PLY file of the C-alpha trace (Angstrom):
ply
format ascii 1.0
element vertex 608
property float x
property float y
property float z
element edge 607
property int vertex1
property int vertex2
end_header
-36.87 14.58 63.51
-39.35 12.60 61.70
-40.40 9.07 63.34
-40.34 5.81 61.03
-41.50 2.34 62.63
-42.35 -0.70 60.54
-42.93 -4.34 61.22
-43.55 -7.90 59.90
-44.62 -10.68 61.27
-47.37 -12.63 62.17
-48.68 -10.26 64.80
-51.29 -7.45 63.77
-49.35 -5.05 62.30
-51.70 -1.91 63.02
-51.92 -1.74 67.15
-47.46 -2.18 66.99
-47.44 0.43 64.60
-49.85 3.03 66.56
-47.24 2.25 69.81
-44.30 2.62 68.08
-45.39 5.71 66.70
-46.59 7.20 70.02
-43.50 5.93 71.45
-41.29 8.67 68.60
-43.77 11.53 69.62
-41.13 13.00 71.49
-39.27 13.70 68.45
-41.98 16.51 67.50
-44.25 15.74 64.76
-47.02 17.81 63.40
-49.26 14.83 61.36
-49.02 11.14 61.16
-49.80 8.36 59.03
-49.44 4.23 58.76
-49.69 1.96 56.01
-50.71 -1.65 55.65
-50.21 -4.91 52.82
-52.91 -7.49 52.75
-53.65 -9.70 50.49
-51.84 -8.02 47.27
-53.69 -4.87 48.54
-51.77 -1.67 49.94
-53.67 0.85 52.74
-53.41 3.96 54.18
-54.43 6.36 56.53
-53.08 9.73 57.66
-53.95 12.65 60.02
-53.06 16.50 60.54
-52.10 16.97 64.09
-51.60 14.80 67.10
-52.15 10.83 66.92
-54.73 10.65 68.52
-56.60 12.24 65.54
-55.15 9.33 63.30
-56.60 6.73 66.26
-59.82 8.48 65.49
-59.66 7.52 61.83
-58.72 4.23 62.51
-61.47 3.58 64.85
-63.68 4.64 62.41
-62.39 2.75 59.55
-60.40 0.24 60.56
-56.74 -1.15 58.47
-55.92 -4.62 58.90
-52.84 -6.33 57.38
-49.91 -8.71 57.56
-47.28 -6.23 57.75
-46.87 -2.30 57.74
-44.96 1.21 57.92
-45.86 4.18 60.10
-44.39 7.60 60.33
-44.67 10.92 62.10
-43.91 13.99 60.03
-42.05 17.19 60.87
-42.85 19.37 58.13
-39.81 20.52 55.90
-41.34 20.88 52.27
-45.08 21.28 52.11
-47.37 22.32 54.67
-48.28 20.28 57.86
-51.89 18.69 56.35
-53.24 15.33 55.95
-52.40 15.61 52.09
-48.89 15.99 53.06
-48.47 13.10 55.80
-46.75 10.03 54.91
-46.92 7.21 53.99
-46.77 8.63 50.17
-47.92 6.20 47.06
-46.89 5.92 43.65
-49.53 6.12 40.73
-50.80 2.67 40.51
-51.07 2.63 44.37
-48.66 -0.18 44.78
-45.65 1.31 46.51
-45.57 3.19 49.52
-42.85 5.06 51.31
-42.20 6.95 54.55
-38.76 9.03 54.61
-36.85 11.29 57.32
-34.99 14.04 55.73
-34.43 16.36 53.08
-34.31 15.63 49.18
-32.19 18.20 47.66
-32.99 17.79 44.33
-36.75 16.94 44.70
-37.37 19.66 42.44
-36.02 18.82 39.40
-36.93 15.30 39.60
-40.40 16.03 40.18
-40.18 17.79 36.90
-38.60 15.12 35.02
-41.46 12.55 36.53
-44.22 15.03 35.39
-42.74 15.08 32.07
-43.28 11.23 31.86
-46.85 11.43 32.89
-46.88 10.91 36.60
-49.41 12.78 38.93
-48.28 14.28 42.02
-50.84 14.63 45.01
-48.58 16.68 47.36
-46.26 19.45 48.08
-43.92 16.98 49.82
-40.07 15.96 48.53
-40.78 12.19 49.57
-43.90 11.59 47.36
-41.12 11.59 43.87
-39.16 8.69 46.14
-43.02 6.67 45.62
-42.63 7.55 41.88
-39.28 6.67 41.25
-39.63 3.38 42.67
-43.15 2.67 40.12
-40.42 3.15 37.28
-37.96 0.50 38.34
-39.77 -2.65 37.87
-40.82 -5.23 40.56
-37.86 -6.07 42.74
-38.23 -3.86 45.59
-34.61 -4.55 46.41
-32.90 -3.10 42.87
-35.50 -0.69 42.93
-34.33 1.56 45.93
-30.91 0.78 44.97
-31.19 2.44 41.67
-33.70 5.36 43.23
-30.74 5.80 46.21
-28.30 6.73 43.53
-30.47 9.37 42.08
-31.11 11.33 45.55
-29.31 14.28 46.82
-29.45 15.39 50.00
-29.72 13.33 53.51
-32.69 10.53 53.54
-33.71 7.26 55.72
-36.31 5.64 53.73
-38.68 2.45 54.00
-40.65 1.19 51.66
-43.05 -1.67 50.83
-44.50 -2.88 47.53
-47.27 -5.49 46.53
-45.53 -5.99 43.34
-42.70 -7.61 45.70
-44.71 -8.47 48.83
-43.55 -9.79 52.70
-40.67 -7.50 52.87
-39.86 -3.92 54.00
-36.81 -2.11 52.64
-34.80 0.35 54.26
-31.91 2.56 53.26
-29.94 5.36 55.29
-28.06 8.39 53.92
-27.83 10.79 56.88
-30.78 10.09 59.39
-30.79 7.22 61.89
-32.55 3.65 61.09
-32.40 0.45 63.24
-33.45 -2.94 62.22
-35.28 -4.66 65.51
-34.60 -8.48 65.53
-37.19 -10.96 67.01
-38.07 -14.26 66.60
-40.11 -14.97 63.56
-40.90 -11.03 63.55
-38.46 -8.36 62.91
-38.86 -4.22 62.95
-37.44 -1.02 61.79
-37.54 1.88 62.75
-35.71 5.82 63.36
-34.76 5.46 67.10
-35.29 2.68 69.60
-37.98 3.51 72.35
-40.22 2.58 69.27
-39.46 -0.75 69.65
-37.66 -1.64 72.57
-40.71 -3.36 73.98
-40.30 -5.62 71.59
-37.10 -6.26 71.23
-33.42 -5.55 72.88
-31.38 -6.59 69.62
-30.87 -4.16 66.99
-28.63 -3.50 63.97
-27.58 0.26 63.28
-27.17 1.02 60.00
-24.64 3.03 59.01
-24.55 5.85 55.79
-25.02 4.18 52.26
-26.06 1.17 53.63
-29.64 -0.61 53.31
-31.49 -3.53 54.14
-34.22 -6.09 53.18
-36.22 -7.14 56.10
-38.62 -9.92 56.26
-40.29 -12.03 59.29
-37.13 -14.12 59.48
-34.09 -12.04 57.98
-32.58 -8.83 58.02
-29.98 -8.66 55.19
-27.77 -5.55 54.97
-25.84 -4.51 52.06
-24.03 -1.13 50.55
-25.63 1.11 48.17
-23.24 -0.60 45.95
-24.88 -4.23 46.45
-21.83 -5.97 48.79
-22.88 -7.77 51.86
-22.37 -6.20 55.18
-22.15 -8.55 58.33
-23.25 -6.85 61.58
-23.41 -8.00 65.12
-26.24 -6.96 66.80
-26.19 -4.48 69.82
-28.03 -5.37 72.65
-29.85 -2.42 74.57
-29.93 -2.48 77.94
-32.56 -0.07 78.81
-35.30 -1.12 80.58
-38.65 -0.37 78.70
-39.78 0.69 81.92
-37.84 3.35 81.19
-39.59 4.97 78.77
-42.38 5.23 80.56
-43.98 8.05 82.89
-44.34 5.81 86.02
-46.82 7.70 87.54
-45.23 11.18 86.69
-47.21 13.77 84.76
-44.60 13.90 81.94
-41.56 12.64 80.80
-39.74 15.78 81.69
-40.47 15.45 85.02
-39.63 11.84 85.31
-36.60 12.61 83.54
-35.75 15.80 86.16
-36.24 12.85 89.25
-34.47 10.21 87.29
-31.11 12.39 87.65
-29.40 10.84 90.61
-30.04 7.51 89.51
-28.48 8.46 86.06
-25.32 10.37 87.52
-24.61 7.38 89.52
-24.82 5.13 86.52
-22.73 7.07 84.49
-19.96 6.87 87.34
-20.46 2.93 87.72
-16.89 1.21 87.12
-15.40 4.46 86.54
-13.90 5.93 89.60
-12.05 4.08 92.36
-11.00 6.14 95.66
-8.71 3.08 96.29
-6.60 4.09 93.79
-7.38 7.38 93.02
-8.05 6.61 89.34
-10.32 6.97 86.77
-11.20 4.27 84.02
-11.93 5.58 80.74
-10.40 2.70 78.70
-13.69 3.68 76.15
-12.21 6.87 75.30
-9.26 4.96 73.70
-7.08 7.91 74.88
-3.89 6.41 76.41
-1.34 8.17 78.70
0.94 9.23 76.17
-1.65 10.36 73.34
-3.03 12.43 76.61
0.31 14.17 76.87
0.80 15.02 73.33
-2.71 16.88 73.24
-2.21 20.37 73.16
-5.33 21.80 72.61
-9.14 20.42 73.19
-12.18 21.49 71.34
-15.83 20.92 72.45
-18.26 20.64 69.67
-22.23 20.35 70.49
-25.56 21.99 69.50
-28.17 23.34 71.82
-27.96 22.18 75.69
-25.11 19.94 74.66
-23.17 23.26 73.73
-24.08 24.52 77.01
-22.53 21.50 78.65
-19.39 21.90 76.34
-19.18 25.37 77.80
-18.92 24.13 81.64
-16.51 21.41 80.07
-14.07 24.10 79.16
-14.08 25.14 82.40
-13.06 21.40 84.01
-10.62 20.96 81.14
-8.86 24.21 81.73
-9.08 23.84 85.31
-7.91 20.20 86.06
-5.91 19.34 83.08
-4.19 23.08 82.47
-4.98 22.46 78.72
-6.30 24.92 76.57
-9.70 24.30 75.32
-12.54 25.94 73.36
-16.15 25.18 72.52
-18.00 25.51 69.14
-21.13 24.95 67.56
-22.13 21.92 65.60
-23.35 23.91 63.08
-20.63 26.71 62.84
-17.71 24.40 63.08
-17.04 22.82 59.58
-18.09 26.27 57.63
-14.96 28.15 59.29
-12.53 25.80 57.61
-11.31 25.00 61.63
-7.64 24.86 62.54
-7.54 21.57 63.77
-4.58 18.48 63.59
-3.23 15.78 65.03
-2.44 17.17 68.50
-5.90 18.48 68.51
-8.76 16.41 70.54
-12.16 17.04 69.25
-15.00 16.07 71.47
-17.95 15.60 70.27
-21.38 16.01 72.79
-24.56 14.53 71.62
-27.12 12.99 73.59
-28.75 11.15 70.44
-25.41 10.17 68.34
-27.19 11.47 65.23
-27.11 15.32 65.75
-26.80 16.03 61.69
-24.24 18.98 62.40
-22.50 17.80 65.01
-21.65 14.50 62.94
-20.74 16.74 60.28
-18.29 18.53 62.31
-16.83 14.90 63.76
-16.37 14.16 59.96
-14.74 17.30 59.17
-12.19 16.68 62.43
-11.38 13.49 61.15
-10.60 14.68 57.51
-8.13 17.51 59.20
-6.44 14.39 61.43
-7.51 15.43 64.63
-8.35 13.38 67.63
-11.82 12.57 68.24
-13.90 11.25 70.79
-17.80 11.36 71.80
-19.97 11.96 74.30
-22.98 10.36 73.97
-26.07 8.72 75.59
-27.11 6.06 72.64
-25.23 3.13 72.38
-24.24 2.09 68.69
-25.35 5.71 67.42
-23.52 7.12 64.16
-21.28 9.87 66.39
-19.93 6.61 68.73
-18.87 4.73 65.45
-17.38 7.26 63.92
-15.41 8.56 66.58
-12.06 7.32 67.97
-13.24 6.43 71.24
-16.78 7.27 73.55
-17.57 8.10 76.88
-21.43 6.72 77.06
-23.77 8.43 79.29
-26.21 6.30 81.32
-29.20 8.76 81.41
-31.15 5.68 79.73
-34.07 6.80 77.11
-34.68 10.52 77.46
-38.26 11.15 75.95
-39.09 15.19 77.01
-37.56 16.93 74.03
-36.26 19.63 76.66
-33.45 17.70 78.00
-32.69 17.19 81.44
-30.86 14.08 82.68
-29.07 14.00 79.56
-27.43 17.34 80.37
-26.30 16.35 84.04
-24.80 13.36 82.29
-23.18 14.94 79.94
-21.26 16.97 83.07
-20.29 14.05 84.67
-19.11 12.48 81.41
-16.53 15.70 80.74
-15.68 16.21 84.63
-14.40 12.50 84.18
-12.56 13.29 80.78
-10.98 16.16 82.21
-9.90 14.11 85.46
-8.22 11.58 82.73
-6.68 13.92 81.12
-5.30 16.34 84.14
-3.48 12.73 85.70
-2.40 11.65 82.28
-0.40 14.91 81.43
0.73 15.36 85.37
-1.50 18.47 85.96
-3.57 17.01 88.52
-1.97 16.37 91.83
-3.18 12.57 93.61
-4.49 14.74 96.64
-6.90 17.17 94.41
-8.00 14.16 92.15
-9.21 12.34 95.64
-10.96 15.42 96.31
-12.97 15.27 92.95
-13.92 11.48 93.18
-15.00 12.27 96.53
-17.45 14.91 95.33
-17.99 12.87 92.26
-19.25 10.06 94.61
-21.67 12.24 97.00
-23.12 14.07 93.95
-26.18 11.92 93.28
-27.33 12.63 96.90
-26.50 16.34 96.66
-28.65 16.20 93.93
-31.64 14.48 95.55
-31.49 17.38 97.86
-32.02 19.86 95.33
-35.01 17.78 94.11
-36.68 18.28 97.09
-37.15 22.10 96.60
-39.79 20.87 94.14
-42.95 21.96 95.98
-41.29 25.23 96.85
-40.72 25.86 93.26
-44.25 24.74 92.45
-45.34 27.70 94.28
-43.53 30.39 93.39
-44.07 29.10 89.95
-47.78 30.28 90.45
-46.58 34.11 91.00
-44.15 34.26 88.28
-46.19 32.27 85.07
-47.55 35.84 83.95
-44.16 37.47 82.99
-42.95 37.05 79.47
-39.51 38.27 79.89
-36.80 36.57 82.23
-33.34 37.17 82.34
-30.76 34.78 83.84
-27.24 35.19 85.13
-24.36 33.83 86.50
-20.55 34.15 86.61
-17.73 31.81 85.46
-18.77 28.10 85.15
-22.64 28.98 86.12
-22.56 31.30 83.26
-23.60 28.09 81.05
-25.90 27.10 83.49
-27.73 30.60 83.29
-27.78 29.98 79.44
-29.29 26.67 79.81
-31.44 27.84 82.41
-33.10 30.62 80.08
-33.45 27.84 77.03
-35.16 25.51 79.38
-37.97 28.45 80.04
-38.10 29.48 76.21
-38.22 25.87 75.40
-41.55 24.39 77.36
-43.01 27.76 78.33
-42.61 29.98 75.41
-41.16 32.63 77.92
-38.55 34.70 76.08
-35.47 34.32 78.42
-31.95 35.15 78.01
-29.06 33.96 79.95
-25.96 36.47 80.63
-22.67 36.37 82.08
-23.58 38.92 85.13
-20.58 41.16 84.71
-21.89 42.01 81.10
-25.27 42.91 83.04
-23.93 46.45 82.80
-22.81 46.73 79.23
-26.62 46.39 78.13
-29.35 44.09 79.89
-29.18 46.35 82.72
-31.57 49.12 80.29
-34.27 46.36 80.60
-34.93 46.03 84.50
-37.55 47.16 85.85
-40.71 45.43 87.69
-41.26 43.55 85.28
-38.38 41.53 84.44
-37.68 38.70 86.69
-33.89 37.69 87.31
-33.06 34.35 88.16
-29.42 34.26 89.56
-26.99 31.33 90.23
-25.47 32.56 93.41
-23.26 29.91 95.29
-20.92 30.87 97.53
-17.41 30.58 95.28
-14.55 32.65 94.15
-16.78 35.15 92.14
-19.60 35.28 95.23
-18.82 38.89 96.21
-19.30 39.65 92.64
-23.02 38.16 92.00
-24.14 39.74 94.96
-23.15 43.24 93.79
-25.21 42.45 90.67
-27.81 41.70 92.33
-27.84 44.97 94.28
-27.84 46.97 91.12
-30.72 44.59 90.09
-32.94 45.59 93.39
-31.78 49.13 93.40
-33.67 49.18 89.87
-36.77 47.68 91.16
-36.07 44.44 89.80
-37.83 40.46 90.87
-34.89 38.13 92.17
-35.10 34.38 92.45
-31.62 33.19 93.57
-30.08 29.73 93.65
-28.32 29.85 96.59
-26.42 27.74 99.32
-28.31 27.40 102.62
-28.50 29.86 105.06
-26.84 32.59 103.11
-28.43 35.80 104.65
-26.65 38.35 102.62
-28.15 36.63 99.48
-31.75 36.60 101.02
-31.37 40.21 101.77
-31.48 40.98 97.90
-33.67 38.26 96.55
-37.19 38.07 96.79
-37.16 34.35 96.75
-33.98 31.91 97.53
-33.70 28.16 96.24
-31.47 26.93 98.70
-28.89 24.40 97.34
-26.29 22.13 99.12
-22.99 23.05 98.39
-20.67 21.29 96.44
-17.29 21.31 94.54
-17.34 23.71 92.12
-16.20 22.33 89.00
-19.41 20.07 89.95
-21.99 22.56 91.35
-23.46 23.19 88.02
-24.98 19.85 88.08
-26.86 20.67 91.03
-27.47 23.96 90.72
-29.04 23.15 87.12
-32.05 21.57 89.28
-34.10 24.24 90.47
-34.23 25.91 87.12
-35.13 22.93 85.59
-38.20 22.54 88.14
-38.89 26.21 87.30
-39.11 26.55 83.81
-41.29 22.88 84.47
-43.83 24.10 86.42
-44.08 27.66 84.87
-44.81 25.79 81.83
-47.13 23.13 83.46
-48.83 26.28 85.01
-49.44 28.25 81.71
-50.92 25.20 79.83
-48.38 24.29 77.40
-47.21 20.75 76.19
-44.13 19.99 78.17
-42.89 16.91 76.72
-43.68 18.24 73.01
-42.99 22.05 72.62
-44.45 23.41 69.68
-41.70 23.49 66.50
-39.16 21.39 68.52
-37.79 18.33 67.51
-36.03 15.72 70.09
-33.15 14.64 67.35
-32.12 17.22 65.13
-30.98 15.00 62.39
-31.08 17.50 59.14
-29.29 20.82 59.12
0 1
1 2
2 3
3 4
4 5
5 6
6 7
7 8
8 9
9 10
10 11
11 12
12 13
13 14
14 15
15 16
16 17
17 18
18 19
19 20
20 21
21 22
22 23
23 24
24 25
25 26
26 27
27 28
28 29
29 30
30 31
31 32
32 33
33 34
34 35
35 36
36 37
37 38
38 39
39 40
40 41
41 42
42 43
43 44
44 45
45 46
46 47
47 48
48 49
49 50
50 51
51 52
52 53
53 54
54 55
55 56
56 57
57 58
58 59
59 60
60 61
61 62
62 63
63 64
64 65
65 66
66 67
67 68
68 69
69 70
70 71
71 72
72 73
73 74
74 75
75 76
76 77
77 78
78 79
79 80
80 81
81 82
82 83
83 84
84 85
85 86
86 87
87 88
88 89
89 90
90 91
91 92
92 93
93 94
94 95
95 96
96 97
97 98
98 99
99 100
100 101
101 102
102 103
103 104
104 105
105 106
106 107
107 108
108 109
109 110
110 111
111 112
112 113
113 114
114 115
115 116
116 117
117 118
118 119
119 120
120 121
121 122
122 123
123 124
124 125
125 126
126 127
127 128
128 129
129 130
130 131
131 132
132 133
133 134
134 135
135 136
136 137
137 138
138 139
139 140
140 141
141 142
142 143
143 144
144 145
145 146
146 147
147 148
148 149
149 150
150 151
151 152
152 153
153 154
154 155
155 156
156 157
157 158
158 159
159 160
160 161
161 162
162 163
163 164
164 165
165 166
166 167
167 168
168 169
169 170
170 171
171 172
172 173
173 174
174 175
175 176
176 177
177 178
178 179
179 180
180 181
181 182
182 183
183 184
184 185
185 186
186 187
187 188
188 189
189 190
190 191
191 192
192 193
193 194
194 195
195 196
196 197
197 198
198 199
199 200
200 201
201 202
202 203
203 204
204 205
205 206
206 207
207 208
208 209
209 210
210 211
211 212
212 213
213 214
214 215
215 216
216 217
217 218
218 219
219 220
220 221
221 222
222 223
223 224
224 225
225 226
226 227
227 228
228 229
229 230
230 231
231 232
232 233
233 234
234 235
235 236
236 237
237 238
238 239
239 240
240 241
241 242
242 243
243 244
244 245
245 246
246 247
247 248
248 249
249 250
250 251
251 252
252 253
253 254
254 255
255 256
256 257
257 258
258 259
259 260
260 261
261 262
262 263
263 264
264 265
265 266
266 267
267 268
268 269
269 270
270 271
271 272
272 273
273 274
274 275
275 276
276 277
277 278
278 279
279 280
280 281
281 282
282 283
283 284
284 285
285 286
286 287
287 288
288 289
289 290
290 291
291 292
292 293
293 294
294 295
295 296
296 297
297 298
298 299
299 300
300 301
301 302
302 303
303 304
304 305
305 306
306 307
307 308
308 309
309 310
310 311
311 312
312 313
313 314
314 315
315 316
316 317
317 318
318 319
319 320
320 321
321 322
322 323
323 324
324 325
325 326
326 327
327 328
328 329
329 330
330 331
331 332
332 333
333 334
334 335
335 336
336 337
337 338
338 339
339 340
340 341
341 342
342 343
343 344
344 345
345 346
346 347
347 348
348 349
349 350
350 351
351 352
352 353
353 354
354 355
355 356
356 357
357 358
358 359
359 360
360 361
361 362
362 363
363 364
364 365
365 366
366 367
367 368
368 369
369 370
370 371
371 372
372 373
373 374
374 375
375 376
376 377
377 378
378 379
379 380
380 381
381 382
382 383
383 384
384 385
385 386
386 387
387 388
388 389
389 390
390 391
391 392
392 393
393 394
394 395
395 396
396 397
397 398
398 399
399 400
400 401
401 402
402 403
403 404
404 405
405 406
406 407
407 408
408 409
409 410
410 411
411 412
412 413
413 414
414 415
415 416
416 417
417 418
418 419
419 420
420 421
421 422
422 423
423 424
424 425
425 426
426 427
427 428
428 429
429 430
430 431
431 432
432 433
433 434
434 435
435 436
436 437
437 438
438 439
439 440
440 441
441 442
442 443
443 444
444 445
445 446
446 447
447 448
448 449
449 450
450 451
451 452
452 453
453 454
454 455
455 456
456 457
457 458
458 459
459 460
460 461
461 462
462 463
463 464
464 465
465 466
466 467
467 468
468 469
469 470
470 471
471 472
472 473
473 474
474 475
475 476
476 477
477 478
478 479
479 480
480 481
481 482
482 483
483 484
484 485
485 486
486 487
487 488
488 489
489 490
490 491
491 492
492 493
493 494
494 495
495 496
496 497
497 498
498 499
499 500
500 501
501 502
502 503
503 504
504 505
505 506
506 507
507 508
508 509
509 510
510 511
511 512
512 513
513 514
514 515
515 516
516 517
517 518
518 519
519 520
520 521
521 522
522 523
523 524
524 525
525 526
526 527
527 528
528 529
529 530
530 531
531 532
532 533
533 534
534 535
535 536
536 537
537 538
538 539
539 540
540 541
541 542
542 543
543 544
544 545
545 546
546 547
547 548
548 549
549 550
550 551
551 552
552 553
553 554
554 555
555 556
556 557
557 558
558 559
559 560
560 561
561 562
562 563
563 564
564 565
565 566
566 567
567 568
568 569
569 570
570 571
571 572
572 573
573 574
574 575
575 576
576 577
577 578
578 579
579 580
580 581
581 582
582 583
583 584
584 585
585 586
586 587
587 588
588 589
589 590
590 591
591 592
592 593
593 594
594 595
595 596
596 597
597 598
598 599
599 600
600 601
601 602
602 603
603 604
604 605
605 606
606 607
């Protein structure tokens, strides 16, 4: 959620820190700030609101230094004001701290420190860390180690001190932290895009680990002081992928990157000649796959919608019972999982706090675990028994698009793997599915060609304040996803419903002021969805239908038809979600919304 970036090296730190903060804007924030150290003096500058406000303050009052820290804050404790913005300092003004997460015992610590004479200037939980460090002596590493032992909750910390100069000390317990390795310079960040233009070699910290970062080294230890040896991970994302590349917004760019992302996710994983799926990284050999009696898919937000589609894929292709749970609910209901349960955890970032906690609960109960993730080396991928990486590249827009469709592709591959290993899927059907996968990127390109039509449609529908999305079967999750996209970025109230449930309540809302977006491909439930749309039109509802080209029957019950190419039914959601992404995007743009950074939302939810 919040963003951390740090630099130590021969270059001027402020431009590097500001560039890193801008690349972390997608995580969501309400204030920002930086701190630098120069000639034994600590200097800070902070601003509420957008980073542009911080830039203006730095233009009027420039900072210099030899190293420094930057932060974007998403308020948890204390209002989103300049006073509460990070970095925070101790009473002496010689120690500076930035922090992501929540310190649950900060009130108790604050009372203790105040009784000892410490003066607090903010409403935040983070400030207690600076004051605790103040009382732990001049050795910054030892001080951070001691303070971490006193904190309850989750935190990613970065600290610097003029009492122990030329180093940055970082510590992780929950939210992500990476150390970037350079030549005579090093970096720290809460997410890879912040430092990707400077280095591709990173070390991911695990929970209860800390690092002392200087110009020439990065020494990793546990909180207890035991040395940790870690090989750097090479990030293969092209930094240009994190730029807008001529598109108006990152979200628009990422929508149009989906054909490439889908093809990249399939590379090396399917063989039409042999009819095989290659998922060695899943670490689920045939004997173990045959022993699976139940699959539980766990995720949050958009990834949860992917999980719902995955349930259809797994039950259809592998003929094994599958269910879906929210990461935020899973561990609180004492789930019934065991060694015969395969739990699949889906997360774009691999750092989603609820999903990570659910993974640990499943492992504690003896379940076999797997991850579907976009970020190499993230915490979920390190803790799961196996991983299927999506190869979407960096996704900057808060509203997920290409991560979602590549998750669908990864789940389809898992379903095929399970089906073949368990003997539930014949070679002929496998060939049909593999052929459909091979051509999926091209079908998505056809769907993207609808953009100009959808932009025109958005002009007529941007004024409405409520939408209903309908789908049946595997397209019910796509209705949910379409509604979520619209509400996330345009702030329009929208609901997704199984169309068969319309008569059990939502039909009461239908009139000329409630547009209904319907997923109506010619599939096994086509007649049912047509019947539902006839009911909508009988009540003067306005219908936007996603349907196959040349469908005159749908055209008779629709005000707008967005024509998509036919597709293998289990993969059709990948194609049919494209018009819904574009519709949400263009309505939001027409309404003047901040598409890439919608209010109150963060890209990675790293606190519960």
